[in-house]
All heavy atoms as an XYZ file, in Angstrom:
674
protein
N      85.256    -23.708    -69.356
C      85.758    -22.377    -69.582
C      84.833    -21.404    -68.857
O      83.658    -21.637    -68.738
C      85.773    -22.073    -71.088
C      86.678    -22.981    -71.875
S      86.552    -22.703    -73.636
C      86.717    -20.962    -73.761
N      85.426    -20.274    -68.451
C      84.613    -19.257    -67.800
C      85.252    -17.887    -67.984
O      86.425    -17.769    -68.327
C      84.458    -19.557    -66.298
O      85.702    -19.495    -65.653
N      84.433    -16.893    -67.785
C      84.932    -15.518    -67.873
C      85.007    -15.043    -69.291
O      84.109    -15.196    -70.083
N      86.201    -14.481    -69.658
C      86.391    -13.946    -71.021
C      87.448    -14.812    -71.725
O      88.438    -15.223    -71.156
C      86.897    -12.525    -70.912
C      85.862    -11.604    -70.299
C      86.293    -10.149    -70.287
O      87.434     -9.838    -70.710
O      85.483     -9.308    -69.878
N      87.218    -15.027    -73.009
C      88.176    -15.681    -73.851
C      88.643    -14.608    -74.858
O      87.870    -14.165    -75.688
C      87.596    -16.913    -74.590
C      88.621    -17.512    -75.511
C      87.046    -17.913    -73.577
N      89.886    -14.204    -74.698
C      90.424    -13.145    -75.564
C      91.866    -13.412    -75.885
O      92.381    -14.501    -75.580
C      90.219    -11.763    -74.907
C      90.849    -11.620    -73.544
O      91.794    -12.401    -73.272
O      90.433    -10.761    -72.768
N      92.555    -12.460    -76.433
C      93.927    -12.631    -76.869
C      94.840    -13.031    -75.734
O      95.879    -13.707    -75.959
C      94.456    -11.363    -77.535
N      94.482    -12.706    -74.498
C      95.351    -13.000    -73.373
C      95.324    -14.458    -72.976
O      96.278    -14.935    -72.341
C      95.010    -12.132    -72.134
O      93.753    -12.534    -71.624
N      94.291    -15.186    -73.361
C      94.183    -16.577    -72.909
C      93.702    -17.544    -73.977
O      93.559    -18.749    -73.734
C      93.300    -16.673    -71.660
C      91.932    -16.193    -71.912
O      91.495    -15.937    -73.028
N      91.133    -16.065    -70.848
N      93.427    -17.069    -75.192
C      92.877    -17.901    -76.254
C      93.850    -19.009    -76.639
O      93.414    -20.080    -77.127
C      92.469    -17.065    -77.447
N      95.127    -18.790    -76.496
C      96.108    -19.846    -76.857
C      95.891    -21.108    -76.036
O      96.074    -22.229    -76.554
C      97.526    -19.322    -76.653
N      95.458    -20.970    -74.776
C      95.141    -22.140    -73.959
C      94.005    -22.914    -74.567
O      94.014    -24.163    -74.598
C      94.838    -21.711    -72.534
C      95.944    -21.025    -71.759
C      95.433    -20.495    -70.427
C      97.105    -21.979    -71.545
N      92.977    -22.222    -75.010
C      91.855    -22.834    -75.662
C      92.326    -23.588    -76.937
O      91.973    -24.720    -77.171
C      90.783    -21.818    -76.062
C      89.632    -22.321    -76.927
C      88.853    -23.387    -76.222
C      88.760    -21.145    -77.316
N      93.172    -22.906    -77.697
C      93.701    -23.513    -78.922
C      94.465    -24.780    -78.686
O      94.308    -25.795    -79.399
N      95.308    -24.806    -77.643
C      96.066    -26.019    -77.324
C      95.154    -27.149    -76.912
O      95.350    -28.296    -77.303
C      97.093    -25.702    -76.223
C      98.262    -24.906    -76.657
C      99.212    -24.675    -75.521
C     100.355    -23.775    -75.985
N     101.301    -23.492    -74.900
N      94.205    -26.835    -76.068
C      93.255    -27.867    -75.645
C      92.442    -28.420    -76.802
O      92.269    -29.642    -76.898
C      92.321    -27.304    -74.538
N      91.974    -27.546    -77.654
C      91.216    -28.005    -78.803
C      92.060    -28.820    -79.783
O      91.603    -29.830    -80.308
C      90.575    -26.802    -79.572
C      89.378    -26.180    -78.853
C      88.994    -24.878    -79.566
C      88.205    -27.132    -78.819
N      93.332    -28.421    -79.999
C      94.205    -29.161    -80.915
C      94.400    -30.577    -80.383
O      94.385    -31.537    -81.155
C      95.517    -28.436    -81.034
N      94.596    -30.740    -79.070
C      94.757    -32.077    -78.498
C      93.513    -32.920    -78.688
O      93.627    -34.104    -79.019
C      95.095    -31.950    -77.025
N      92.355    -32.311    -78.481
C      91.105    -33.075    -78.616
C      90.772    -33.384    -80.072
O      90.321    -34.476    -80.347
C      89.952    -32.291    -77.950
C      90.075    -32.229    -76.446
C      90.059    -33.584    -75.780
O      89.245    -34.458    -76.142
O      90.865    -33.802    -74.859
N      90.951    -32.387    -80.964
C      90.551    -32.679    -82.363
C      91.504    -33.628    -83.014
O      91.104    -34.326    -83.971
C      90.521    -31.347    -83.154
O      91.810    -30.721    -83.125
C      89.455    -30.397    -82.649
N      92.731    -33.797    -82.559
C      93.635    -34.766    -83.128
C      93.139    -36.176    -82.949
O      93.416    -37.064    -83.763
C      95.038    -34.616    -82.467
N      92.305    -36.393    -81.922
C      91.720    -37.745    -81.665
C      90.520    -38.001    -82.547
O      90.086    -39.115    -82.666
C      91.338    -37.859    -80.222
C      92.479    -37.789    -79.266
C      92.028    -38.020    -77.876
N      92.887    -37.265    -77.002
C      92.571    -36.873    -75.794
N      91.422    -37.193    -75.297
N      93.447    -36.185    -75.071
N      89.878    -36.893    -83.059
C      88.639    -37.057    -83.794
C      87.487    -37.320    -82.840
O      87.595    -37.108    -81.630
N      86.398    -37.740    -83.372
C      85.235    -38.014    -82.525
C      84.476    -36.690    -82.183
O      84.571    -35.722    -82.866
N      83.773    -36.732    -81.058
C      82.980    -35.637    -80.610
C      83.765    -34.798    -79.596
O      84.245    -35.316    -78.616
C      81.674    -36.127    -80.011
C      80.653    -35.057    -79.750
C      79.338    -35.626    -79.357
O      78.564    -36.054    -80.233
O      79.054    -35.662    -78.130
N      83.874    -33.505    -79.869
C      84.573    -32.588    -78.992
C      83.552    -31.587    -78.458
O      82.921    -30.889    -79.276
C      85.744    -31.848    -79.699
C      86.395    -30.838    -78.786
C      86.800    -32.872    -80.189
N      83.389    -31.517    -77.185
C      82.409    -30.612    -76.562
C      83.140    -29.491    -75.868
O      84.091    -29.693    -75.104
C      81.548    -31.370    -75.538
O      80.849    -32.420    -76.178
C      80.516    -30.423    -74.903
N      82.713    -28.243    -76.167
C      83.256    -27.057    -75.543
C      82.130    -26.408    -74.750
O      81.150    -25.929    -75.333
C      83.854    -26.075    -76.583
C      84.436    -24.856    -75.880
C      84.885    -26.782    -77.441
N      82.254    -26.371    -73.438
C      81.239    -25.829    -72.587
C      81.453    -24.318    -72.413
O      82.424    -23.919    -71.781
C      81.291    -26.528    -71.230
C      80.084    -26.180    -70.348
O      79.424    -25.141    -70.580
O      79.823    -26.903    -69.392
N      80.604    -23.505    -72.972
C      80.715    -22.068    -72.938
C      79.661    -21.425    -72.036
O      79.470    -20.194    -72.113
C      80.579    -21.525    -74.373
C      81.613    -22.021    -75.377
C      81.200    -21.682    -76.791
C      82.965    -21.440    -75.048
N      79.020    -22.218    -71.196
C      77.961    -21.658    -70.384
C      78.393    -20.533    -69.486
O      77.622    -19.622    -69.168
C      77.268    -22.756    -69.563
C      76.472    -23.677    -70.375
C      75.854    -24.800    -69.576
N      76.950    -25.705    -69.178
C      76.782    -26.758    -68.407
N      75.582    -27.076    -67.958
N      77.785    -27.530    -68.104
N      79.651    -20.552    -69.045
C      80.140    -19.530    -68.120
C      81.042    -18.505    -68.779
O      81.717    -17.733    -68.128
C      80.892    -20.158    -66.974
C      79.954    -21.006    -66.091
O      78.775    -20.617    -65.955
O      80.397    -22.037    -65.538
N      81.062    -18.496    -70.127
C      81.873    -17.537    -70.866
C      81.019    -16.301    -71.177
O      79.981    -16.406    -71.825
C      82.428    -18.169    -72.165
C      83.124    -17.115    -73.009
C      83.352    -19.295    -71.838
N      81.465    -15.169    -70.720
C      80.723    -13.915    -70.922
C      81.180    -13.163    -72.171
O      80.423    -12.356    -72.721
C      80.885    -13.026    -69.684
N      82.368    -13.440    -72.664
C      82.947    -12.704    -73.782
C      83.886    -13.622    -74.555
O      84.678    -14.339    -73.975
C      83.743    -11.508    -73.308
C      84.386    -10.706    -74.397
C      83.647     -9.842    -75.180
C      85.742    -10.884    -74.629
C      84.292     -9.152    -76.197
C      86.401    -10.158    -75.638
C      85.648     -9.281    -76.427
N      83.756    -13.585    -75.880
C      84.580    -14.378    -76.785
C      85.025    -13.445    -77.919
O      84.191    -12.916    -78.646
C      83.793    -15.547    -77.343
C      84.546    -16.419    -78.366
C      85.564    -17.315    -77.636
C      83.538    -17.306    -79.097
N      86.349    -13.225    -78.006
C      86.797    -12.334    -79.088
C      87.232    -13.137    -80.302
O      87.038    -14.346    -80.371
C      87.929    -11.378    -78.596
C      89.279    -12.017    -78.521
O      89.430    -13.249    -78.726
O      90.252    -11.284    -78.271
N      87.756    -12.463    -81.297
C      88.067    -13.116    -82.569
C      89.150    -14.165    -82.423
O      89.172    -15.161    -83.196
C      88.490    -12.056    -83.608
O      89.634    -11.376    -83.166
N      90.051    -14.036    -81.481
C      91.088    -15.049    -81.334
C      90.497    -16.361    -80.800
O      90.844    -17.438    -81.224
C      92.219    -14.587    -80.389
O      91.711    -14.167    -79.147
C      93.015    -13.479    -81.019
N      89.563    -16.251    -79.856
C      88.867    -17.435    -79.382
C      88.008    -18.045    -80.473
O      87.974    -19.268    -80.678
N      87.302    -17.216    -81.224
C      86.481    -17.684    -82.321
C      87.329    -18.380    -83.347
O      86.919    -19.433    -83.881
C      85.749    -16.495    -82.921
C      84.821    -16.809    -84.085
C      83.715    -17.746    -83.662
C      84.244    -15.504    -84.666
N      88.490    -17.861    -83.661
C      89.394    -18.473    -84.591
C      89.736    -19.902    -84.206
O      89.755    -20.824    -85.014
C      90.681    -17.673    -84.758
C      91.703    -18.274    -85.691
C      93.022    -17.498    -85.703
O      93.126    -16.481    -85.013
O      93.904    -17.952    -86.428
N      89.998    -20.157    -82.915
C      90.312    -21.482    -82.450
C      89.099    -22.419    -82.595
O      89.300    -23.604    -82.925
C      90.802    -21.465    -81.026
C      92.136    -20.829    -80.870
N      93.276    -21.399    -81.439
C      92.552    -19.684    -80.258
C      94.342    -20.617    -81.143
N      93.901    -19.617    -80.417
N      87.923    -21.929    -82.378
C      86.740    -22.787    -82.532
C      86.479    -23.116    -83.987
O      86.166    -24.249    -84.353
C      85.499    -22.055    -81.971
C      85.511    -21.882    -80.434
C      84.322    -21.033    -80.012
C      85.519    -23.193    -79.693
N      86.697    -22.155    -84.878
C      86.581    -22.413    -86.336
C      87.610    -23.414    -86.792
O      87.298    -24.366    -87.554
C      86.654    -21.096    -87.101
C      85.438    -20.233    -86.829
C      86.791    -21.358    -88.610
C      85.553    -18.791    -87.344
N      88.849    -23.252    -86.319
C      89.897    -24.194    -86.676
C      89.565    -25.608    -86.191
O      89.777    -26.619    -86.877
C      91.236    -23.753    -86.066
C      92.382    -24.632    -86.508
C      93.721    -24.142    -86.024
N      93.989    -22.859    -86.607
C      94.445    -21.793    -85.882
N      94.620    -21.882    -84.598
N      94.653    -20.645    -86.486
N      89.026    -25.694    -84.976
C      88.630    -27.006    -84.449
C      87.561    -27.669    -85.327
O      87.638    -28.863    -85.642
C      88.131    -26.877    -83.004
N      86.559    -26.888    -85.731
C      85.507    -27.383    -86.606
C      86.119    -27.871    -87.923
O      85.790    -28.960    -88.415
C      84.460    -26.342    -86.868
N      87.025    -27.107    -88.453
C      87.710    -27.471    -89.714
C      88.539    -28.783    -89.520
O      88.512    -29.656    -90.363
C      88.606    -26.336    -90.187
C      89.048    -26.442    -91.613
C      89.802    -25.232    -92.077
N      89.364    -24.015    -91.421
C      90.171    -23.050    -90.971
N      91.449    -23.153    -91.134
N      89.696    -21.995    -90.376
N      89.234    -28.856    -88.410
C      90.095    -30.030    -88.115
C      89.207    -31.296    -87.930
O      89.729    -32.393    -88.187
C      90.925    -29.815    -86.891
C      92.037    -28.780    -87.088
O      92.287    -28.396    -88.270
O      92.630    -28.340    -86.076
N      88.005    -31.130    -87.500
C      87.136    -32.282    -87.259
C      86.337    -32.718    -88.508
O      85.626    -33.718    -88.461
C      86.174    -31.992    -86.103
C      86.810    -31.983    -84.724
C      85.867    -31.356    -83.728
C      87.221    -33.386    -84.303
N      86.418    -31.965    -89.590
C      85.712    -32.345    -90.769
C      86.035    -33.740    -91.203
O      87.197    -34.087    -91.351
C      85.950    -31.351    -91.922
C      85.219    -30.070    -91.734
C      85.501    -29.077    -92.888
O      86.354    -29.355    -93.730
O      84.888    -28.013    -92.851
N      85.044    -34.577    -91.358
C      85.257    -35.962    -91.777
C      85.667    -36.901    -90.694
O      85.665    -38.109    -90.887
N      85.984    -36.395    -89.492
C      86.437    -37.252    -88.419
C      85.660    -37.110    -87.129
O      85.796    -37.891    -86.221
C      87.920    -37.048    -88.064
O      88.080    -35.691    -87.553
C      88.824    -37.230    -89.277
N      84.861    -36.065    -87.053
C      84.095    -35.832    -85.810
C      83.212    -34.602    -85.837
O      82.971    -34.022    -86.888
N      82.747    -34.249    -84.640
C      81.825    -33.114    -84.486
C      82.303    -32.207    -83.382
O      82.875    -32.676    -82.416
C      80.428    -33.590    -84.131
C      79.773    -34.409    -85.148
C      78.366    -34.860    -84.814
N      77.964    -34.799    -83.445
C      76.760    -34.378    -83.039
N      75.857    -34.024    -83.901
N      76.425    -34.404    -81.761
N      81.967    -30.935    -83.523
C      82.252    -29.967    -82.466
C      80.924    -29.557    -81.864
O      80.009    -29.100    -82.571
C      82.939    -28.715    -83.060
C      83.262    -27.582    -82.105
C      84.278    -28.039    -81.045
C      83.832    -26.412    -82.853
N      80.789    -29.750    -80.556
C      79.582    -29.420    -79.823
C      79.908    -28.168    -78.981
O      80.815    -28.162    -78.156
C      79.132    -30.555    -78.886
C      79.021    -31.883    -79.638
C      77.852    -30.174    -78.170
C      78.002    -31.901    -80.736
N      79.162    -27.079    -79.178
C      79.324    -25.851    -78.448
C      78.108    -25.749    -77.520
O      76.982    -25.653    -77.998
C      79.389    -24.655    -79.391
C      80.504    -24.750    -80.439
C      80.432    -23.631    -81.455
C      81.888    -24.743    -79.740
N      78.374    -25.756    -76.195
C      77.283    -25.836    -75.219
C      76.918    -24.456    -74.691
O      77.787    -23.733    -74.178
C      77.675    -26.727    -74.045
C      76.577    -26.787    -73.019
C      77.976    -28.138    -74.565
N      75.665    -24.104    -74.825
C      74.974    -22.989    -74.232
C      75.736    -21.652    -74.180
O      75.944    -21.094    -73.113
C      74.618    -23.398    -72.774
O      73.705    -22.452    -72.264
N      76.152    -21.193    -75.311
C      76.784    -19.870    -75.277
C      75.789    -18.769    -74.955
O      74.600    -18.890    -75.219
C      77.352    -19.708    -76.694
C      76.486    -20.604    -77.520
C      76.086    -21.739    -76.655
N      76.304    -17.716    -74.380
C      75.475    -16.532    -74.100
C      74.970    -16.019    -75.471
O      75.602    -16.225    -76.483
C      76.278    -15.490    -73.407
C      76.878    -15.913    -72.067
C      75.790    -16.158    -71.017
O      74.781    -15.567    -71.024
N      76.072    -17.132    -70.151
N      73.872    -15.304    -75.464
C      73.247    -14.833    -76.700
C      74.232    -14.045    -77.573
O      74.275    -14.267    -78.778
C      71.992    -14.008    -76.423
C      71.197    -13.670    -77.663
C      70.856    -14.877    -78.549
O      70.514    -15.969    -78.041
N      70.934    -14.774    -79.828
N      75.024    -13.115    -77.025
C      75.972    -12.416    -77.919
C      76.984    -13.356    -78.578
O      77.363    -13.162    -79.719
C      76.681    -11.419    -77.005
C      75.777    -11.244    -75.858
C      75.054    -12.545    -75.678
N      77.396    -14.427    -77.871
C      78.307    -15.389    -78.417
C      77.604    -16.241    -79.453
O      78.115    -16.501    -80.557
C      78.954    -16.244    -77.338
C      79.778    -15.343    -76.432
C      79.778    -17.357    -77.911
C      80.327    -16.034    -75.208
N      76.380    -16.652    -79.178
C      75.582    -17.413    -80.153
C      75.410    -16.594    -81.419
O      75.504    -17.108    -82.530
C      74.246    -17.789    -79.547
C      73.462    -18.734    -80.417
C      72.089    -19.018    -79.769
N      72.244    -19.807    -78.569
C      71.943    -21.094    -78.479
N      71.532    -21.738    -79.540
N      72.083    -21.727    -77.365
N      75.152    -15.308    -81.284
C      74.981    -14.424    -82.426
C      76.303    -14.370    -83.261
O      76.253    -14.339    -84.475
C      74.584    -13.001    -81.964
C      74.404    -12.033    -83.069
C      73.184    -12.352    -83.950
N      73.060    -11.370    -85.002
C      72.863    -11.656    -86.283
N      72.695    -12.918    -86.641
N      72.801    -10.711    -87.142
N      77.405    -14.349    -82.594
C      78.716    -14.378    -83.260
C      78.841    -15.646    -84.127
O      79.283    -15.567    -85.260
C      79.838    -14.256    -82.248
C      81.253    -14.200    -82.741
C      81.466    -12.996    -83.634
C      82.246    -14.172    -81.568
N      78.435    -16.769    -83.563
C      78.470    -18.062    -84.326
C      77.589    -17.927    -85.560
O      77.945    -18.427    -86.627
C      78.024    -19.218    -83.459
C      78.892    -19.493    -82.287
C      78.407    -20.194    -81.225
C      80.224    -19.105    -82.258
C      79.223    -20.509    -80.128
C      81.059    -19.417    -81.158
C      80.544    -20.121    -80.118
N      76.458    -17.269    -85.415
C      75.538    -17.091    -86.568
C      76.135    -16.220    -87.595
O      76.041    -16.489    -88.800
C      74.203    -16.520    -86.109
C      73.403    -17.472    -85.215
C      72.230    -16.779    -84.542
O      71.997    -15.567    -84.729
O      71.515    -17.477    -83.803
N      76.796    -15.147    -87.169
C      77.378    -14.166    -88.129
C      78.489    -14.790    -88.981
O      78.597    -14.470    -90.170
C      77.925    -12.945    -87.419
C      76.871    -11.995    -86.858
C      77.539    -10.950    -85.942
C      76.122    -11.351    -87.987
N      79.252    -15.671    -88.402
C      80.375    -16.288    -89.161
C      79.973    -17.667    -89.695
O      80.799    -18.369    -90.277
C      81.668    -16.391    -88.326
C      82.163    -15.002    -87.930
C      81.494    -17.311    -87.139
N      78.694    -18.026    -89.536
C      78.107    -19.269    -90.027
C      78.710    -20.520    -89.395
O      78.612    -21.591    -89.982
C      78.170    -19.331    -91.553
C      77.540    -18.157    -92.290
C      77.743    -18.294    -93.802
C      76.070    -18.043    -91.967
N      79.321    -20.356    -88.252
C      79.876    -21.504    -87.562
C      78.777    -22.504    -87.206
O      78.942    -23.724    -87.283
C      80.658    -21.097    -86.311
C      81.349    -22.176    -85.484
C      82.343    -22.942    -86.352
C      82.047    -21.602    -84.296
N      77.640    -21.973    -86.817
C      76.513    -22.843    -86.411
C      75.887    -23.597    -87.584
O      75.096    -24.474    -87.399
C      75.450    -22.040    -85.660
C      74.811    -20.940    -86.527
O      75.487    -20.435    -87.431
O      73.654    -20.655    -86.295
N      76.268    -23.242    -88.793
C      75.689    -23.885    -89.988
C      76.613    -24.957    -90.553
O      76.241    -25.585    -91.548
C      75.380    -22.821    -91.040
C      74.372    -21.846    -90.537
C      73.405    -21.513    -91.513
N      72.410    -20.655    -90.962
C      71.478    -20.092    -91.671
N      71.462    -20.307    -92.961
N      70.598    -19.329    -91.085
N      77.756    -25.106    -89.994
C      78.666    -26.145    -90.496
C      78.025    -27.508    -90.180
O      77.417    -27.707    -89.127
C      80.018    -26.042    -89.849
C      80.778    -24.765    -90.232
C      82.102    -24.751    -89.579
N      83.012    -25.661    -90.245
C      84.003    -25.288    -91.043
N      84.213    -24.035    -91.306
N      84.797    -26.204    -91.606
N      78.208    -28.467    -91.057
C      77.573    -29.766    -90.887
C      78.083    -30.524    -89.685
O      77.395    -31.398    -89.138
C      77.765    -30.612    -92.157
O      79.127    -30.854    -92.395
N      79.282    -30.210    -89.218
C      79.860    -30.955    -88.081
C      79.901    -30.103    -86.814
O      80.644    -30.445    -85.917
C      81.259    -31.461    -88.455
C      82.290    -30.349    -88.631
O      81.942    -29.240    -89.016
N      83.535    -30.642    -88.353
N      79.069    -29.081    -86.760
C      79.016    -28.222    -85.542
C      77.559    -28.187    -85.044
O      76.608    -28.028    -85.826
C      79.495    -26.791    -85.831
C      79.270    -25.888    -84.633
C      80.950    -26.777    -86.252
N      77.412    -28.368    -83.759
C      76.109    -28.265    -83.106
C      76.192    -27.297    -81.937
O      77.131    -27.409    -81.134
C      75.625    -29.635    -82.619
C      74.283    -29.610    -82.014
C      73.831    -30.985    -81.484
O      74.478    -32.005    -81.836
O      72.867    -30.998    -80.734
N      75.239    -26.388    -81.836
C      75.164    -25.480    -80.696
C      73.973    -25.966    -79.832
O      72.869    -26.082    -80.336
C      74.953    -24.013    -81.177
C      74.882    -23.114    -79.956
C      76.092    -23.562    -82.098
N      74.301    -26.252    -78.600
C      73.260    -26.818    -77.639
C      73.131    -25.881    -76.448
O      74.013    -25.162    -76.095
C      73.730    -28.160    -77.102
C      73.868    -29.245    -78.093
C      74.257    -30.506    -77.338
N      74.489    -31.594    -78.239
C      75.001    -32.715    -77.885
N      75.386    -32.946    -76.657
N      75.186    -33.704    -78.761
N      72.014    -26.083    -75.785
C      71.756    -25.378    -74.522
C      72.342    -26.088    -73.340
O      72.618    -25.483    -72.308
C      70.269    -25.157    -74.293
C      69.698    -24.121    -75.291
O      70.467    -23.234    -75.746
O      68.515    -24.255    -75.619
N      72.495    -27.435    -73.435
C      73.059    -28.201    -72.320
C      73.966    -29.284    -72.884
O      73.863    -29.650    -74.073
C      71.979    -28.777    -71.435
C      71.012    -29.702    -72.184
O      71.507    -30.719    -72.706
O      69.832    -29.380    -72.245
N      74.866    -29.795    -72.055
C      75.821    -30.772    -72.551
C      75.253    -32.163    -72.909
O      75.947    -32.935    -73.543
C      76.838    -30.911    -71.412
C      76.208    -30.316    -70.235
C      75.094    -29.433    -70.693
N      74.080    -32.480    -72.488
C      73.525    -33.821    -72.736
C      73.212    -34.102    -74.134
O      73.313    -33.900    -75.125
C      72.224    -34.010    -71.936
């Protein structure tokens, strides 16, 4: 993903996440090139974490500091099946 994730394109993120979370396991979302994430994009990430409860983990890679702060504010980074990393490895 790159650029901005907002109401104009968040549905694409949602579809991709739904396909991946249906399989379970580890789902990695690379946000290194995302400069902006609005509430619609955040909603899809939260839904993915919820969908993976008991079946997998959501890995969020290297979000920009404002995006990382957003994860902290909604406690997404504190969910037991969510990990925020600086790199995909």
